[in-house]
FIROVO-530429 format. One line per field, with one value per residue (C-alpha): chain; x, y, z. Coordinates in steps of 0.02 Angstrom, whole numbers. Example, Ala and Ser with C-alpha at 12.3 -4.5 7.8 and 13.67 -1.06 7.14 Angstrom:
<rs>
unit (A,A) $
u (615,684) $
v (-225,-53) $
w (390,357) $
</rs>
This chain:
<rs>
unit (A,A,A,A,A,A,A,A,A,A,A,A,A,A,A,A,A,A,A,A,A,A,A,A,A,A,A,A,A,A,A,A,A,A,A,A,A,A,A,A,A,A,A,A,A,A,A,A,A,A,A,A,A,A,A,A,A,A,A,A,A,A,A,A,A,A,A,A,A,A,A,A,A,A,A,A,A,A,A,A,A,A,A,A,A,A,A,A,A,A,A,A,A,A,A,A,A,A,A,A,A,A,A,A,A,A,A,A,A,A,A,A,A,A,A,A,A,A,A,A,A,A,A,A,A,A,A,A,A,A,A,A,A,A,A,A,A,A,A,A,A,A,A,A,A,A,A,A,A,A,A,A,A,A,A,A,A,A,A,A,A,A,A,A,A,A,A,A,A,A,A,A,A,A,A,A,A,A,A,A,A,A,A,A,A,A,A,A,A,A,A,A,A,A,A,A,A,A,A,A,A,A,A,A,A,A,A,A,A,A,A,A,A,A,A,A,A,A,A,A,A,A,A,A,A,A,A,A,A,A,A,A,A,A,A,A,A,A,A,A,A,A,A,A,A,A,A,A,A,A,A,A,A,A,A,A,A,A,A,A,A,A,A,A,A,A,A,A,A,A,A,A,A,A,A,A,A,A,A,A,A,A,A,A,A,A,A,A,A,A,A,A,A,A,A,A,A,A,A,A,A,A,A,A,A,A,A,A,A,A,A,A,A,A,A,A,A,A,A,A,A,A,A,A,A,A,A,A,A,A,A,A,A,A,A,A,A,A,A,A,A,A,A,A,A,A,A,A,A,A,A,A,A,A,A,A,A,A,A,A,A,A,A) $
u (-851,-1041,-1082,-931,-981,-1162,-1092,-1001,-1146,-1254,-1115,-1103,-1295,-1294,-1329,-1175,-1196,-1075,-992,-1083,-983,-928,-1031,-949,-809,-729,-840,-1001,-1097,-1036,-1108,-1089,-953,-1071,-1126,-1041,-1106,-1277,-1252,-1196,-1338,-1462,-1360,-1366,-1563,-1592,-1477,-1559,-1733,-1701,-1626,-1760,-1884,-1785,-1773,-1593,-1531,-1349,-1269,-1128,-1273,-1325,-1157,-1119,-1295,-1266,-1085,-1141,-1288,-1164,-1067,-1203,-1277,-1129,-1096,-1267,-1280,-1124,-1147,-1307,-1258,-1073,-1003,-945,-751,-798,-913,-772,-658,-792,-814,-641,-636,-782,-707,-555,-672,-763,-610,-549,-699,-703,-534,-574,-732,-681,-528,-643,-764,-622,-551,-720,-765,-594,-619,-800,-772,-586,-624,-750,-626,-463,-415,-266,-304,-288,-129,-37,-97,-58,-159,-71,-197,-344,-469,-529,-717,-668,-693,-513,-333,-229,-111,49,157,103,145,316,347,306,420,570,548,526,675,792,734,756,938,991,899,919,1120,1112,997,1079,1252,1177,1085,1232,1340,1221,1205,1390,1492,1372,1430,1454,1389,1388,1284,1159,1159,1118,981,905,903,840,691,651,651,532,410,429,283,303,278,428,540,471,493,688,723,620,738,890,815,784,964,1048,911,863,721,585,623,583,750,696,547,650,766,621,559,728,720,565,615,794,729,601,740,855,724,684,849,911,780,817,1011,974,871,1033,1104,1266,1326,1341,1452,1554,1584,1649,1763,1827,1877,1977,1868,1869,1720,1686,1684,1582,1443,1458,1459,1359,1249,1187,1143,1050,946,925,731,691,805,720,536,587,630,477,367,474,441,253,264,332,235,77,168,88,135,323,280,164,300,450,401,251,162,153,22,158,260,440,554,702,690,833,760,595,430,359,183,161,18,-27,-16,-125,-254,-262,-248,-396,-510,-477,-544,-700,-780,-870,-738,-600,-666,-663,-491,-455,-529,-451,-273,-313,-344,-180,-96,-179,-128,57,72,-19,94,256,182,143,326,387,303,348,525,518,440,575,712,643,749,705,639,675,740) $
v (286,251,415,396,218,275,405,286,175,309,360,178,163,312,252,249,350,349,499,581,585,760,827,809,706,547,427,479,356,271,194,-2,-56,-101,74,124,-33,15,201,123,23,156,284,163,129,311,366,228,284,463,436,330,453,601,494,470,294,323,217,362,471,346,315,501,532,382,443,608,535,432,562,661,520,469,644,685,523,527,695,648,490,531,711,828,773,596,656,738,584,479,605,589,404,405,534,408,263,350,401,227,152,292,237,49,44,99,-26,-161,-124,-119,-294,-366,-306,-367,-539,-562,-508,-582,-752,-783,-791,-843,-1021,-1119,-1089,-908,-911,-1023,-960,-780,-681,-739,-752,-708,-571,-446,-512,-689,-781,-855,-802,-785,-684,-792,-670,-509,-615,-669,-483,-428,-540,-513,-316,-302,-424,-326,-169,-256,-334,-137,-43,-158,-141,32,83,-7,72,248,230,153,304,424,347,296,412,548,731,889,956,782,696,846,847,657,681,815,717,559,671,748,577,506,632,619,553,382,467,571,427,355,500,506,337,361,514,417,276,396,471,316,240,95,-23,-56,-184,-252,-185,-11,-27,-101,40,172,44,61,257,239,101,169,313,197,77,220,291,125,66,222,221,36,86,230,107,9,70,146,52,-101,-6,54,-115,-169,-21,-32,-217,-153,-213,-88,21,-66,-248,-176,-99,-285,-395,-287,-148,-240,-408,-313,-219,-348,-393,-201,-187,-345,-275,-113,-186,-293,-143,-49,-207,-201,-12,-32,-182,-93,49,76,226,195,18,101,211,89,-76,-51,-220,-383,-529,-652,-733,-653,-717,-603,-442,-373,-392,-346,-287,-361,-348,-336,-351,-156,-145,-310,-237,-58,-145,-265,-125,-16,-158,-122,-291,-393,-527,-411,-332,-503,-537,-358,-405,-580,-485,-348,-494,-580,-420,-391,-562,-531,-370,-457,-600,-484,-393,-543,-614,-452,-456,-632,-599,-441,-548,-684,-566,-458,-454,-575,-505,-594,-769) $
w (3993,3979,3892,3770,3727,3692,3583,3471,3454,3405,3275,3213,3190,3066,2894,2782,2625,2480,2423,2274,2106,2062,1922,1757,1840,1779,1894,1791,1689,1552,1387,1356,1242,1102,1095,920,851,904,834,680,645,689,582,433,436,466,314,199,238,229,60,-22,47,-39,-194,-189,-270,-249,-125,-116,-49,72,137,171,260,364,399,462,571,649,700,778,859,940,1000,1069,1157,1245,1288,1371,1460,1500,1484,1348,1380,1330,1187,1107,1134,1060,910,868,858,753,636,620,578,452,369,371,286,163,115,127,41,-139,-126,-63,-199,-328,-277,-273,-447,-524,-441,-487,-674,-702,-618,-761,-892,-792,-810,-861,-1053,-1029,-932,-1063,-1224,-1320,-1439,-1593,-1731,-1616,-1668,-1529,-1548,-1521,-1369,-1349,-1325,-1173,-1078,-1084,-1200,-1074,-924,-998,-1059,-860,-775,-903,-896,-710,-686,-788,-687,-527,-586,-615,-479,-324,-317,-377,-249,-121,-143,-161,3,94,24,85,275,298,194,128,196,95,-63,-161,-32,-27,-224,-223,-97,-194,-362,-273,-202,-377,-467,-326,-386,-585,-680,-767,-942,-912,-882,-1043,-1142,-1075,-1147,-1297,-1350,-1319,-1434,-1569,-1562,-1560,-1687,-1571,-1600,-1467,-1357,-1184,-1125,-1155,-1052,-924,-924,-900,-756,-679,-670,-579,-462,-402,-298,-195,-173,-110,12,77,95,173,304,360,366,485,602,640,808,804,951,828,702,855,940,762,739,912,866,725,579,429,409,238,316,464,344,250,389,529,455,302,385,525,398,277,314,283,136,47,91,6,-143,-146,-144,-264,-402,-348,-389,-562,-608,-648,-753,-932,-1006,-1033,-1097,-1225,-1283,-1276,-1306,-1427,-1385,-1481,-1496,-1515,-1373,-1370,-1231,-1289,-1204,-1298,-1472,-1541,-1469,-1310,-1219,-1036,-920,-900,-1081,-1130,-1017,-1101,-1272,-1242,-1182,-1322,-1433,-1353,-1377,-1248,-1269,-1249,-1092,-1015,-1063,-982,-816,-820,-844,-721,-593,-634,-604,-438,-394,-437,-332,-184,-188,-188,-38,49,7,81,225,263,227,353,497,455,474,599,770,894,1062,1209,1231) $
</rs>
């Protein structure tokens, strides 16, 4: 007993050593969370310094060199401190961030330039006056006639495209089978990729054959051709997301299929459908080629889209830029800011409707 007790005490008095981590295992050292930010700062400083030393004054070159240095520093430092597995993971993450910045920086630059240049001319006078009797070099005139034309043309296109696209999508999802459904799907895919100038030429050929004068309606018809496939595709995807259990439960109660679609399927997908229509409106609001061909533009206020030439915001921007005067450039930038604000408002409305109509989770 005494010998056993002594042996146990000797064993207890031995120093306890923690097991060493396996080489290359997951328990190795790790970089702090702020390491990517530090790598970015160091890479930017080195990139700017190298570019200035080489005599390169383009900010695009500075950005590309800094991005390459950021990827290199991230990989080398992670390999030295952690291991190659973590280094590859961090390299992939860094590439994603670099690609994100490459996509965002031009958009942010465009938005900043438009706001800074357009806000100098944008005011209440600009929004409530037309270009009637105003020379291109004069520092006056406004965008009211073009804003009216855009709202009317886009409104007419929406009134035609929304129900047509909705009914087409309902047919493809709920009834479409066989050759006709395949043909409709094929033509919708083809229409999705056609250039806007082709839609304008199609309506122009009809105008020439039928001897129809240019008007806002003709431009709206061309915009309808561009808008319908977008509405069909977005509505079709939203209808496919409706669970089949809802349809089966309604049909099991003896409700006809058309009433099931009207009372169950469409209300369930109304949020996504509305979002798709709003995004389709934003897509056609900036089209210029069909308007140039079919509407011809006008310096006067024309509130009748069915008779006489009209203007629109994209056509107004093109027209003012073509004049080539300092005052016309300012008006073009201000009109571009109005158009961006119009599209942004539509996107915000679409997001709000989607969130409002989204299915509620939980209680």
